[in-house]
MITOR-796007 format. One record per residue (C-alpha): x, y, z. Coordinates in steps of 0.05 Angstrom, whole numbers, padded with zeros to 5 digits, always signed. Example, Ala and Ser with C-alpha at 12.3 -4.5 7.8 and 13.67 -1.06 7.14 Angstrom:
REM residues 2
+00246-00090+00156;+00273-00021+00143;
REM end
This chain:
REM residues 404
-00481+01701-00059;-00528+01670-00111;-00491+01618-00152;-00514+01586-00217;-00534+01514-00223;-00484+01470-00259;-00488+01406-00300;-00437+01363-00264;-00412+01295-00287;-00384+01247-00235;-00340+01192-00264;-00324+01132-00219;-00311+01058-00225;-00348+01046-00160;-00414+01074-00135;-00469+01056-00085;-00495+01006-00067;-00424+00979-00072;-00392+00980-00003;-00327+01020+00002;-00303+01090+00020;-00301+01115-00051;-00373+01093-00066;-00398+01122-00001;-00364+01189-00015;-00390+01193-00087;-00460+01177-00064;-00459+01231-00011;-00429+01283-00059;-00479+01267-00114;-00539+01272-00067;-00513+01336-00036;-00502+01370-00103;-00573+01353-00126;-00600+01382-00061;-00563+01446-00077;-00598+01451-00145;-00546+01421-00192;-00558+01370-00247;-00514+01310-00235;-00495+01258-00287;-00462+01193-00265;-00415+01154-00310;-00397+01086-00281;-00393+01011-00297;-00455+00968-00296;-00459+00930-00230;-00474+00856-00223;-00546+00840-00242;-00561+00913-00260;-00609+00928-00316;-00594+00979-00371;-00602+01052-00352;-00662+01060-00398;-00687+01131-00405;-00645+01160-00348;-00609+01217-00383;-00564+01228-00322;-00535+01158-00320;-00486+01126-00368;-00469+01053-00354;-00408+01023-00386;-00374+00955-00388;-00339+00932-00324;-00280+00884-00316;-00270+00848-00249;-00207+00861-00209;-00169+00796-00195;-00174+00777-00122;-00227+00831-00109;-00296+00803-00123;-00346+00859-00128;-00296+00911-00151;-00282+00927-00224;-00249+00972-00275;-00295+01009-00322;-00285+01016-00397;-00318+01064-00446;-00291+01092-00511;-00272+01166-00514;-00316+01172-00577;-00378+01148-00538;-00366+01203-00487;-00352+01255-00542;-00418+01240-00576;-00456+01242-00510;-00425+01306-00485;-00431+01342-00551;-00506+01331-00546;-00509+01353-00473;-00445+01386-00451;-00425+01383-00377;-00401+01446-00344;-00349+01408-00304;-00325+01336-00292;-00304+01303-00227;-00262+01241-00239;-00257+01198-00177;-00218+01139-00205;-00161+01139-00255;-00170+01073-00290;-00190+01064-00364;-00258+01097-00351;-00226+01158-00319;-00174+01163-00373;-00226+01162-00429;-00266+01216-00392;-00204+01259-00383;-00186+01254-00457;-00257+01270-00479;-00263+01329-00432;-00197+01359-00455;-00219+01350-00528;-00283+01389-00513;-00251+01440-00467;-00292+01418-00407;-00257+01432-00340;-00238+01372-00298;-00228+01364-00223;-00199+01298-00199;-00198+01262-00133;-00145+01219-00100;-00187+01168-00064;-00144+01105-00064;-00070+01099-00056;-00056+01042-00105;+00020+01055-00107;+00022+01045-00032;-00019+00981-00039;+00031+00954-00090;+00088+00970-00042;+00053+00930+00012;+00049+00871-00036;+00123+00877-00053;+00110+00903-00123;+00159+00962-00120;+00167+00970-00196;+00092+00971-00208;+00085+01022-00152;+00135+01068-00186;+00100+01060-00253;+00032+01075-00222;+00059+01137-00187;+00087+01162-00253;+00020+01150-00288;-00022+01182-00232;+00023+01243-00230;+00015+01250-00306;-00061+01242-00300;-00072+01291-00243;-00027+01345-00275;-00080+01348-00330;-00136+01368-00283;-00151+01436-00253;-00144+01409-00182;-00135+01344-00145;-00177+01336-00082;-00143+01297-00027;-00180+01275+00036;-00125+01280+00089;-00066+01325+00106;-00018+01266+00111;-00037+01242+00041;-00028+01313+00015;+00043+01316+00042;+00060+01248+00013;+00035+01268-00056;+00072+01335-00054;+00136+01297-00040;+00121+01254-00101;+00114+01315-00146;+00039+01322-00151;+00013+01392-00161;-00049+01434-00148;-00072+01393-00089;-00130+01415-00046;-00153+01385+00020;-00225+01362+00021;-00241+01318+00080;-00300+01271+00089;-00363+01276+00131;-00407+01227+00168;-00482+01217+00175;-00486+01225+00251;-00561+01210+00250;-00550+01142+00219;-00487+01126+00258;-00511+01139+00328;-00502+01106+00397;-00577+01102+00405;-00576+01044+00356;-00541+00999+00407;-00576+00932+00408;-00570+00883+00466;-00606+00829+00424;-00550+00836+00374;-00498+00831+00429;-00534+00769+00454;-00521+00736+00387;-00447+00752+00399;-00454+00720+00469;-00438+00785+00503;-00474+00815+00563;-00484+00890+00577;-00418+00896+00615;-00376+00854+00566;-00331+00886+00513;-00345+00879+00439;-00280+00895+00402;-00301+00916+00332;-00267+00919+00264;-00305+00943+00202;-00275+00945+00133;-00253+00907+00072;-00216+00843+00091;-00155+00850+00047;-00080+00844+00056;-00066+00919+00050;-00109+00932+00112;-00056+00904+00160;-00106+00857+00192;-00052+00811+00218;-00049+00858+00278;-00118+00839+00302;-00097+00772+00332;-00037+00797+00373;-00078+00856+00397;-00135+00811+00420;-00086+00763+00453;-00055+00821+00491;-00123+00848+00513;-00145+00780+00539;-00079+00769+00575;-00080+00838+00606;-00153+00834+00628;-00167+00760+00642;-00228+00780+00685;-00262+00816+00627;-00303+00780+00574;-00280+00805+00506;-00298+00783+00436;-00274+00807+00368;-00330+00825+00319;-00309+00831+00246;-00356+00866+00198;-00338+00863+00125;-00317+00816+00070;-00259+00807+00023;-00204+00761-00002;-00173+00750+00067;-00237+00729+00103;-00223+00654+00101;-00152+00663+00127;-00175+00709+00182;-00229+00660+00204;-00175+00608+00214;-00129+00657+00251;-00186+00683+00295;-00230+00622+00312;-00264+00658+00371;-00283+00719+00330;-00353+00732+00302;-00352+00746+00227;-00414+00784+00207;-00401+00794+00132;-00413+00859+00095;-00467+00903+00124;-00498+00968+00100;-00548+01021+00122;-00583+01014+00188;-00557+00944+00199;-00485+00970+00193;-00502+01027+00241;-00531+00977+00291;-00467+00935+00288;-00424+00996+00301;-00466+01021+00359;-00467+00952+00392;-00392+00953+00398;-00347+00985+00450;-00276+00988+00424;-00256+00997+00351;-00190+00971+00322;-00166+01003+00258;-00095+00979+00242;-00093+01001+00168;-00031+01038+00144;-00054+01050+00071;-00114+01096+00078;-00123+01160+00040;-00176+01176+00093;-00213+01118+00126;-00288+01134+00130;-00298+01079+00181;-00260+01119+00234;-00312+01175+00233;-00369+01124+00229;-00342+01089+00291;-00333+01154+00329;-00403+01177+00311;-00429+01111+00337;-00396+01124+00404;-00337+01076+00399;-00267+01087+00426;-00221+01081+00365;-00150+01055+00365;-00113+01074+00301;-00047+01097+00273;-00034+01171+00274;-00049+01187+00201;-00106+01201+00152;-00175+01208+00185;-00149+01187+00253;-00096+01242+00254;-00148+01294+00234;-00204+01274+00281;-00175+01237+00342;-00145+01276+00399;-00098+01228+00435;-00127+01206+00501;-00189+01250+00493;-00230+01222+00435;-00190+01160+00419;-00121+01129+00423;-00065+01136+00371;+00001+01101+00356;+00058+01123+00312;+00049+01091+00242;+00078+01021+00241;+00091+01016+00316;+00052+00952+00332;+00072+00952+00406;+00046+01023+00414;-00019+01004+00379;-00031+00946+00426;-00012+00988+00487;-00063+01041+00465;-00118+00988+00462;-00099+00962+00531;-00099+01033+00560;-00170+01045+00537;-00194+00985+00578;-00153+01000+00640;-00208+01041+00673;-00282+01038+00656;-00287+01113+00665;-00232+01124+00613;-00270+01083+00562;-00335+01119+00578;-00304+01188+00572;-00268+01174+00507;-00330+01145+00476;-00371+01206+00495;-00318+01254+00468;-00313+01214+00403;-00388+01220+00392;-00389+01294+00407;-00333+01308+00357;-00360+01264+00301;-00430+01292+00308;-00402+01359+00283;-00371+01329+00220;-00432+01330+00175;-00433+01322+00099;-00467+01389+00081;-00404+01429+00094;-00362+01380+00054;-00411+01384-00005;-00408+01460-00003;-00332+01457-00004;-00335+01408-00062;-00382+01455-00099;-00331+01511-00090;-00276+01470-00123;-00321+01456-00182;-00338+01530-00190;-00265+01548-00187;-00249+01499-00244;-00305+01530-00286;-00278+01601-00273;-00208+01580-00293;-00234+01550-00358;-00275+01612-00374;-00215+01656-00361;-00175+01615-00411;-00125+01593-00358;-00086+01528-00363;-00089+01487-00299;-00022+01514-00275;-00036+01565-00222;-00077+01584-00162;-00152+01573-00170;-00197+01634-00168;-00231+01639-00101;-00306+01628-00100;-00340+01637-00034;-00392+01582-00023;-00461+01613-00024;-00533+01593-00018;-00561+01532-00055;-00559+01543-00129;-00625+01558-00163;-00654+01505-00209;-00655+01516-00283;
REM end
């Protein structure tokens, strides 16, 4: 089926080279849509030290406001009238709004004023984060706002089945599952580096226990120390070291709690891939993920992942075959799962191999094609004069759209 090229606007408060799951996903989707022949406009805040967009007609940079306690992350702000003027000159066929802050709200209002269809994404579970910080009232207010926001879009794309069920229970409508992919060429066991392991003071037979991610309170990183203590007590004859890759507001506190760990800071690209591949066991104790891209990256790198049975881990890890799972919140089971993986060297080897084989089949092209279908469906609904209140028209993904 030959499908027309679209002018697609992606609206997000975070974008590469910023390091987080939302930025990574938006970068992959944007690149994939361009490869399929679409024109892609990006609306996002200006990043630190970034020059004006100049003559780039497909980039609108707006003012950004830093998030307290989260250096490097920001809200975006642009007036609805700025967007109206821009989009009246060159009208998008469809918008994808990835974040629902002031920038996303302005984009939604402008699109509705112009009759441009909108698809939204649920990338970050801010109400759940607030609950973890003990801010129950703010969590309820955020849920109410997000439900209001997403009801005004043609569809809301959610990355995991568990998150979809949670949102359905909270009254969200028109939810569609759209998972995430992984670059299995970049994240690959062949990037394993013994010179890097030497800097960690680990030999070929020693165990590098890896964690990759933002070092923040909602990531449940307090579980790292008891887990490492249990591993060392259970296997006193093994040499183990915790390797922490990432940065964030909890880094200083974690460095005090984990004096024997190696803190590598934020990494990206081939350096990040080399860090992954040089590990052996991956601990992912987070309970607040909408997906958790690092799970697939670790699996693609040939690591045995220990995680709670939700989000990406629930979708991609088969218990005892390609990783180890614990019921959400069961810390004892999480620690037991990590200990089980190191019980026999053959178990660890087999799980790592199975993890790599599974992740290598989870490429981005199929995800981009699925995303394209959701955008086409929103356009068809708008052209049919439908309000976003029913089942989207089915569009079968076809060949790459022609340019022009």
